[in-house]
C-alpha positions as CSV (number, residue, x, y, z in Angstrom):
1,M,-177.6,-103.7,-48.6
2,K,-179.4,-105.6,-51.2
3,P,-178.2,-105.2,-54.8
4,I,-181.8,-104.9,-55.9
5,N,-184.0,-102.0,-54.9
6,P,-187.2,-103.5,-53.5
7,T,-189.2,-100.7,-55.1
8,I,-188.0,-101.6,-58.6
9,K,-190.6,-104.0,-60.2
10,K,-187.9,-106.5,-61.4
11,P,-187.9,-109.0,-58.6
12,H,-185.2,-111.7,-58.7
13,L,-184.0,-111.1,-62.2
14,F,-180.5,-110.0,-61.3
15,W,-179.7,-113.5,-60.0
16,N,-180.5,-115.2,-63.3
17,T,-177.8,-113.3,-65.3
18,L,-176.6,-115.3,-68.3
19,F,-173.2,-115.1,-69.8
20,I,-172.5,-116.1,-73.4
21,C,-168.9,-116.0,-74.4
22,A,-166.5,-117.6,-76.8
23,T,-164.6,-119.5,-74.1
24,L,-165.0,-123.2,-73.5
25,M,-165.0,-125.2,-70.2
26,F,-163.1,-128.3,-69.4
27,F,-164.4,-131.6,-67.9
28,G,-163.3,-134.7,-66.0
29,T,-164.5,-138.2,-65.5
30,N,-167.3,-139.6,-63.3
31,Q,-166.9,-142.6,-61.1
32,S,-169.2,-144.4,-58.7
33,L,-169.8,-143.1,-55.2
34,A,-168.3,-144.7,-52.1
35,F,-170.2,-145.7,-49.0
36,Q,-168.0,-144.2,-46.4
37,D,-167.0,-140.6,-45.9
38,E,-163.6,-139.3,-45.0
39,N,-164.5,-139.4,-41.3
40,G,-165.3,-143.1,-41.5
41,I,-169.0,-142.7,-40.8
42,D,-170.9,-145.6,-42.5
43,F,-174.2,-145.1,-44.1
44,N,-176.7,-147.1,-46.1
45,E,-178.0,-145.8,-49.5
46,Y,-181.6,-146.6,-50.7
47,R,-182.6,-146.1,-54.3
48,G,-186.0,-146.3,-55.9
49,E,-188.8,-144.3,-57.3
50,V,-192.0,-142.6,-56.2
51,V,-195.1,-143.2,-58.3
52,D,-198.8,-142.7,-58.5
53,A,-200.4,-145.9,-57.0
54,D,-203.1,-146.0,-59.8
55,S,-201.4,-144.9,-62.9
56,N,-197.8,-145.8,-62.0
57,K,-196.8,-142.3,-63.2
58,A,-193.6,-140.9,-61.7
59,L,-194.1,-138.2,-59.0
60,V,-191.6,-135.4,-59.6
61,F,-190.2,-133.6,-56.6
62,A,-191.8,-135.8,-53.9
63,T,-190.2,-135.2,-50.5
64,L,-188.6,-138.1,-48.5
65,T,-187.7,-137.3,-44.9
66,V,-186.2,-139.6,-42.2
67,E,-188.6,-139.5,-39.3
68,G,-187.1,-137.9,-36.2
69,T,-184.2,-136.3,-38.1
70,N,-183.7,-133.4,-40.5
71,I,-182.3,-135.7,-43.2
72,S,-184.2,-135.5,-46.5
73,T,-184.1,-135.6,-50.2
74,I,-186.5,-135.3,-53.2
75,S,-187.3,-137.4,-56.3
76,N,-185.9,-136.1,-59.5
77,T,-187.8,-135.3,-62.7
78,E,-188.1,-139.0,-63.5
79,G,-189.5,-139.9,-60.0
80,N,-186.2,-141.5,-58.9
81,F,-184.5,-140.9,-55.6
82,S,-181.4,-141.8,-53.6
83,L,-181.4,-141.5,-49.9
84,K,-178.3,-141.9,-47.7
85,I,-179.1,-142.7,-44.0
86,P,-176.4,-143.3,-41.3
87,K,-176.3,-147.0,-40.2
88,N,-177.1,-146.1,-36.6
89,I,-180.5,-145.0,-37.7
90,N,-182.2,-148.3,-38.5
91,S,-185.6,-148.3,-36.7
92,A,-187.1,-145.1,-38.0
93,N,-189.4,-144.5,-40.9
94,V,-189.1,-142.7,-44.2
95,I,-191.9,-140.2,-44.6
96,V,-192.9,-139.7,-48.2
97,S,-195.2,-136.7,-49.2
98,F,-196.4,-135.1,-52.4
99,L,-198.8,-132.3,-53.1
100,G,-202.3,-133.7,-53.6
101,Y,-201.4,-137.2,-52.3
102,K,-201.7,-139.0,-49.0
103,T,-198.4,-139.1,-47.0
104,I,-197.0,-142.6,-46.3
105,S,-194.6,-143.9,-43.7
106,V,-192.2,-146.6,-44.8
107,P,-190.0,-148.5,-42.2
108,I,-186.3,-148.2,-43.1
109,A,-186.0,-151.9,-42.2
110,S,-188.3,-152.8,-45.0
111,M,-186.3,-150.9,-47.7
112,K,-183.8,-152.4,-50.1
113,A,-180.6,-150.9,-51.5
114,E,-182.1,-150.8,-54.9
115,G,-185.5,-151.0,-56.6
116,N,-187.7,-149.5,-53.8
117,K,-191.1,-148.5,-55.4
118,L,-193.1,-146.1,-53.2
119,A,-196.6,-145.7,-54.3
120,L,-198.8,-142.8,-53.2
121,T,-202.6,-142.5,-53.6
122,V,-204.5,-139.3,-54.4
123,S,-206.0,-137.5,-51.5
124,V,-209.6,-136.7,-52.4
125,T,-210.9,-133.3,-51.3
126,Q,-214.6,-133.4,-50.3
127,L,-216.7,-130.5,-51.6
128,S,-218.1,-129.9,-48.2
129,E,-214.5,-129.1,-46.9
130,I,-214.0,-126.2,-49.3
131,N,-217.3,-124.6,-48.5
132,I,-216.9,-124.3,-44.7
133,N,-215.5,-121.0,-43.6
134,A,-214.0,-120.5,-47.0
135,P,-212.2,-117.2,-47.5
136,K,-213.9,-114.8,-50.0
137,D,-211.0,-112.6,-51.0
138,A,-207.9,-114.3,-52.6
139,K,-205.8,-111.2,-52.5
140,A,-206.6,-110.6,-48.8
141,L,-205.6,-114.2,-48.0
142,V,-202.2,-113.7,-49.8
143,K,-201.6,-110.5,-47.8
144,V,-202.5,-112.2,-44.5
145,T,-200.2,-115.2,-45.4
146,M,-197.3,-112.8,-46.1
147,A,-198.0,-110.9,-42.8
148,K,-198.0,-114.1,-40.7
149,R,-194.6,-115.1,-42.0
150,D,-192.9,-114.3,-38.7
151,D,-195.3,-116.6,-36.8
152,N,-195.3,-119.5,-39.1
153,Y,-191.7,-119.8,-40.3
154,F,-188.3,-120.5,-38.6
155,N,-187.5,-117.7,-36.2
156,D,-184.1,-119.2,-35.2
157,P,-180.9,-119.1,-37.3
158,S,-180.1,-122.4,-38.8
159,L,-177.2,-124.1,-40.6
160,M,-178.5,-126.0,-43.6
161,T,-176.7,-128.5,-45.9
162,A,-178.0,-128.3,-49.5
163,F,-177.3,-130.1,-52.8
164,Y,-177.3,-127.8,-55.8
165,R,-177.2,-128.7,-59.5
166,E,-177.3,-126.7,-62.6
167,T,-177.5,-128.1,-66.1
168,I,-177.3,-126.7,-69.6
169,K,-178.8,-128.4,-72.6
170,K,-178.8,-127.6,-76.3
171,R,-182.1,-128.8,-77.4
172,R,-182.4,-132.2,-75.7
173,K,-178.6,-132.8,-75.4
174,N,-176.8,-132.2,-72.2
175,V,-173.7,-130.0,-72.7
176,S,-172.9,-128.9,-69.1
177,L,-173.4,-130.1,-65.6
178,A,-172.2,-128.5,-62.4
179,E,-173.1,-129.7,-58.9
180,A,-172.2,-128.6,-55.3
181,V,-172.8,-129.3,-51.7
182,V,-173.2,-125.9,-49.9
183,N,-173.7,-124.7,-46.4
184,I,-176.5,-122.2,-46.0
185,Y,-176.4,-119.9,-43.0
186,K,-180.1,-119.3,-43.0
187,T,-181.2,-116.3,-41.0
188,P,-184.6,-116.1,-39.2
189,Y,-187.6,-115.2,-41.3
190,T,-188.0,-112.4,-38.9
191,S,-184.6,-110.9,-39.8
192,T,-183.8,-108.5,-42.7
193,K,-180.3,-110.0,-43.1
194,D,-179.6,-112.0,-46.1
195,D,-178.7,-115.7,-46.0
196,A,-175.0,-116.6,-46.4
197,V,-173.8,-119.4,-48.6
198,E,-170.5,-121.3,-48.2
199,L,-169.2,-123.7,-50.9
200,Y,-168.3,-127.1,-49.5
201,K,-167.7,-129.3,-52.6
202,A,-168.3,-128.8,-56.3
203,R,-167.7,-130.6,-59.5
204,K,-168.6,-130.1,-63.2
205,S,-168.6,-131.7,-66.6
206,T,-168.9,-130.1,-70.0
207,D,-169.1,-131.7,-73.4
208,Y,-167.7,-128.9,-75.5
209,T,-168.4,-130.7,-78.8
210,K,-172.1,-129.7,-78.5
211,L,-171.5,-126.0,-77.7
212,D,-170.9,-124.7,-81.2
213,T,-168.6,-121.7,-80.8
214,V,-170.2,-120.3,-77.6
215,A,-170.4,-121.3,-74.0
216,L,-173.3,-120.4,-71.8
217,K,-172.6,-119.7,-68.1
218,L,-175.1,-119.0,-65.4
219,Q,-174.1,-116.2,-62.9
220,G,-175.2,-116.5,-59.3
221,G,-175.0,-120.3,-58.7
222,P,-176.9,-121.4,-55.6
223,Y,-178.2,-117.8,-55.2
224,N,-180.4,-118.3,-58.2
225,T,-182.4,-120.9,-56.3
226,L,-182.0,-119.4,-52.8
227,Y,-183.8,-116.2,-53.7
228,V,-186.8,-118.1,-54.9
229,D,-187.6,-118.4,-51.2
230,I,-190.4,-115.8,-51.5
231,M,-191.3,-115.9,-47.8
232,K,-187.8,-114.9,-46.9
233,Y,-187.5,-112.5,-49.8
234,P,-191.0,-111.3,-50.6
235,E,-189.6,-108.0,-52.0
236,Y,-188.5,-109.9,-55.1
237,I,-192.0,-110.7,-56.2
238,F,-194.7,-109.4,-53.8
239,S,-193.3,-106.2,-52.3
240,S,-195.6,-103.7,-50.7
241,E,-195.3,-101.7,-54.0
242,T,-195.8,-104.5,-56.4
243,I,-198.5,-106.7,-54.8
244,D,-201.2,-104.4,-56.0
245,D,-200.0,-104.9,-59.6
246,Y,-201.4,-108.4,-59.5
247,K,-204.9,-110.0,-59.7
248,F,-205.5,-112.9,-57.4
249,T,-208.2,-115.6,-57.9
250,F,-209.2,-118.8,-56.3
251,D,-208.6,-122.0,-58.2
252,R,-209.0,-125.6,-57.1
253,S,-208.2,-126.9,-53.6
254,T,-205.8,-129.9,-52.8
255,R,-204.0,-131.5,-49.9
256,I,-200.5,-131.9,-48.6
257,N,-199.6,-133.9,-45.5
258,D,-203.3,-134.3,-45.0
259,K,-203.8,-130.6,-44.7
260,L,-206.3,-128.7,-46.8
261,I,-204.6,-126.4,-49.3
262,Y,-206.1,-123.6,-51.3
263,V,-204.6,-122.8,-54.7
264,I,-204.6,-119.2,-55.7
265,R,-203.7,-118.1,-59.2
266,F,-202.1,-114.7,-59.8
267,N,-201.2,-112.7,-62.9
268,Q,-200.2,-109.1,-63.5
269,L,-202.9,-106.6,-64.3
270,E,-203.3,-105.9,-68.0
271,H,-202.2,-102.2,-67.8
272,I,-198.9,-103.1,-66.2
273,L,-196.3,-103.2,-69.0
274,E,-193.2,-104.2,-67.1
275,P,-192.6,-108.0,-67.2
276,L,-193.9,-109.5,-63.9
277,Y,-195.2,-113.0,-63.0
278,K,-198.1,-115.4,-63.2
279,G,-198.5,-118.6,-61.3
280,E,-200.0,-120.4,-58.4
281,L,-199.7,-120.1,-54.6
282,Y,-200.5,-123.1,-52.4
283,I,-201.8,-121.9,-49.0
284,D,-202.7,-123.9,-45.9
285,V,-205.7,-121.8,-45.0
286,E,-206.0,-123.1,-41.4
287,N,-202.6,-121.5,-40.5
288,N,-202.2,-119.0,-43.4
289,T,-199.0,-120.7,-44.5
290,L,-197.5,-120.8,-48.0
291,T,-196.4,-124.4,-48.6
292,N,-195.6,-124.3,-52.3
293,A,-195.4,-121.8,-55.2
294,T,-194.9,-122.1,-59.0
295,F,-194.6,-119.1,-61.3
296,T,-193.3,-117.9,-64.6
297,L,-192.1,-114.6,-66.0
298,N,-194.4,-112.9,-68.4
299,I,-192.3,-112.3,-71.5
300,I,-194.2,-109.5,-73.0
301,D,-191.4,-108.0,-75.0
302,R,-188.5,-110.3,-75.8
303,E,-185.9,-107.5,-76.1
304,K,-186.9,-106.0,-72.8
305,A,-186.7,-109.6,-71.2
306,A,-183.3,-110.2,-72.8
307,K,-181.9,-107.1,-71.2
308,L,-183.0,-108.5,-67.8
309,F,-181.0,-111.7,-68.2
310,V,-178.1,-111.5,-70.7
311,R,-175.0,-109.9,-69.1
312,R,-172.5,-110.4,-71.9
313,K,-172.5,-111.9,-75.4
314,P,-170.7,-111.6,-78.7
315,A,-171.7,-108.6,-80.8
316,K,-173.2,-110.7,-83.7
317,V,-175.4,-112.9,-81.5
318,N,-178.9,-112.2,-80.5
319,V,-180.2,-113.9,-77.4
320,W,-183.7,-113.8,-75.9
321,P,-185.6,-115.9,-73.3
322,T,-188.6,-117.9,-74.4
323,E,-189.4,-119.3,-70.9
324,V,-188.4,-118.4,-67.3
325,S,-190.1,-120.4,-64.5
326,Y,-189.6,-120.9,-60.8
327,R,-190.7,-123.3,-58.1
328,V,-190.3,-123.3,-54.3
329,D,-191.4,-125.9,-51.8
330,Y,-191.5,-125.5,-48.0
331,R,-191.3,-128.2,-45.3
332,E,-192.7,-128.3,-41.8
333,K,-191.3,-129.4,-38.5
334,N,-192.8,-129.0,-35.1
335,G,-195.3,-126.5,-36.3
336,K,-192.7,-124.2,-38.1
337,W,-192.1,-124.1,-41.9
338,Y,-188.7,-123.7,-43.7
339,Y,-187.3,-123.5,-47.2
340,G,-186.9,-127.1,-48.6
341,Y,-186.5,-127.0,-52.3
342,S,-186.4,-124.6,-55.3
343,N,-186.0,-124.8,-59.0
344,V,-185.3,-122.2,-61.8
345,Y,-185.8,-123.1,-65.4
346,M,-184.8,-120.9,-68.4
347,E,-185.0,-121.4,-72.0
348,F,-183.2,-119.2,-74.6
349,K,-182.9,-118.7,-78.3
350,V,-179.4,-118.0,-79.6
351,D,-179.3,-116.6,-83.1
352,W,-176.1,-115.9,-84.9
353,E,-176.3,-113.2,-87.6
354,G,-176.0,-114.8,-91.0
355,K,-177.0,-118.3,-89.9
356,L,-180.1,-119.9,-91.2
357,F,-181.2,-121.6,-88.0
358,N,-181.0,-120.6,-84.4
359,S,-180.2,-122.7,-81.4
360,T,-182.3,-123.4,-78.4
361,Y,-180.6,-123.7,-75.0
362,S,-182.2,-124.5,-71.7
363,M,-180.7,-123.9,-68.2
364,N,-182.0,-125.6,-65.1
365,A,-180.9,-124.8,-61.5
366,E,-182.2,-126.7,-58.5
367,M,-181.4,-126.9,-54.8
368,A,-182.7,-129.2,-52.1
369,I,-182.0,-128.9,-48.3
370,T,-180.8,-132.3,-47.3
371,D,-180.0,-131.7,-43.6
372,W,-180.1,-128.9,-41.1
373,E,-179.4,-128.0,-37.5
374,M,-180.0,-125.0,-35.3
375,N,-177.2,-122.4,-35.4
376,A,-177.3,-121.5,-31.8
377,T,-174.6,-118.9,-31.9
378,G,-175.9,-117.2,-35.1
379,E,-172.4,-117.1,-36.5
380,T,-171.9,-116.7,-40.2
381,P,-168.8,-117.3,-42.3
382,K,-166.4,-114.5,-42.9
383,Y,-166.9,-112.5,-46.1
384,K,-164.0,-114.0,-47.9
385,E,-165.4,-117.5,-47.2
386,R,-168.8,-116.9,-48.6
387,I,-169.8,-117.6,-52.2
388,K,-170.0,-114.3,-54.1
389,R,-173.3,-113.4,-55.7
390,S,-171.4,-113.1,-59.0
391,I,-170.2,-116.7,-58.8
392,I,-170.2,-118.8,-62.0
393,L,-170.2,-122.4,-60.5
394,S,-168.9,-124.0,-63.6
395,D,-165.7,-121.9,-63.3
396,E,-165.3,-122.9,-59.7
397,A,-165.8,-126.6,-59.9
398,T,-162.9,-129.1,-60.5
399,G,-164.3,-132.1,-62.3
400,F,-165.8,-135.6,-61.8
401,S,-162.7,-137.5,-60.9
402,D,-163.1,-138.2,-57.1
403,P,-164.8,-141.6,-56.5
404,S,-165.7,-140.7,-52.9
405,F,-166.6,-137.1,-53.7
406,W,-170.0,-136.9,-52.0
407,G,-169.5,-139.3,-49.2
408,E,-172.5,-139.4,-46.9
409,Y,-174.2,-136.3,-48.4
410,N,-177.5,-136.7,-50.0
411,I,-177.9,-135.5,-53.6
412,I,-180.7,-135.3,-56.1
413,E,-180.6,-138.4,-58.2
414,P,-179.4,-137.5,-61.7
415,E,-181.7,-138.0,-64.7
416,Q,-180.9,-140.8,-67.0
417,S,-179.9,-138.3,-69.7
418,I,-177.4,-136.7,-67.4
419,E,-176.0,-140.1,-66.3
420,S,-175.6,-141.1,-70.0
421,A,-173.9,-137.8,-71.0
422,I,-171.3,-138.2,-68.2
423,K,-170.7,-141.8,-69.1
424,K,-170.2,-140.8,-72.7
425,I,-167.7,-138.2,-71.7
426,Q,-166.0,-140.7,-69.4
427,R,-165.6,-143.2,-72.4
428,Q,-164.2,-140.4,-74.6
429,L,-161.6,-139.5,-72.0
430,R,-160.5,-143.1,-71.5
431,R,-160.1,-143.5,-75.2
432,T,-158.0,-140.3,-75.3
433,E,-155.9,-141.6,-72.4
434,R,-155.3,-144.9,-74.1
435,N,-154.3,-143.2,-77.4
436,S,-151.8,-141.0,-75.6
437,D,-150.1,-143.9,-73.9
């Protein structure tokens, strides 16, 4: 049974519960990653960036997939990527795609260990294309897309490997980082059963010197991002009861993987007072498939919004969200689509009574599917082996001390700011160790 009643017009919000407490978290050190996992399987790692061919601007969240496999990763917020490929796969290509750009195919044999620069060109949409058989009713198109979910998305159980990261910043300074590799037992889109998540590896780092006297913790861990899969969990945003509370309009058109995509804007109707969402849906009109979605919470009343997110806090602290945004990307294989990446970003004001200035904290959670296989038996982990929906990942992780921690697993390349923060903590710990000797 779902912990959220689908008829309640508060989709998703349970999973973004924020803890603010007076406890502090510990941290460890970070070392470079090895190139062989514990089973002795060798792999090659390729690093580089994905950019716009004309402007040289970084392309954020571009998808890189190894042709003929289910191995994939994405570029980070600076356009950088890291892709690990088993050495026995040496004659395939890396397929690079990004919304609104032409997809390219790069031979693995031509890639270097470092400094790969993959440039994509904008895919121009001809005006004639958007006038032929164009749908007239945006809301009707959305409803048809939701209704055709069972035909267009995976209808077999699958076992997915995913990389999950959550970061907390105070203004622009990183104060906490937690990462994990998880196994997702993805149920068919035709099924009403929830997906199950199993924690495989996790680590964290926290610089408590930047946290004042409070520590922010995000409850839900990978579930925060998993439930952004709105095609699997439509009741959290477009349930049969809430879809009529939105206005849908056509915006521009674009392309993804050389397919024409219509962009539909949506926002809650003016007379709806409960905080709902506004955003954009990217729909492949030929197949009525949702390929991407970005949306934000309408923070109409900050006190009402705060009650949706803040689970626990000190009595003399006022906390309210200033931004809550979501993103989900889907990928296609053999004519079927599946969940590939999602992101949740939240920004909060923390105001202590009696203090002249308040603090701004931001929390970002993202998860990318890096590999998957069909789960022929449909088996799922036992209840005690699953991640609880109340998990606080930063409490479960153990630190950054294992040099071969990730092994062959693909991860989202960290931002330079995250790398710098971890290196700084590492230097501090080394100085502490030397002083204690």
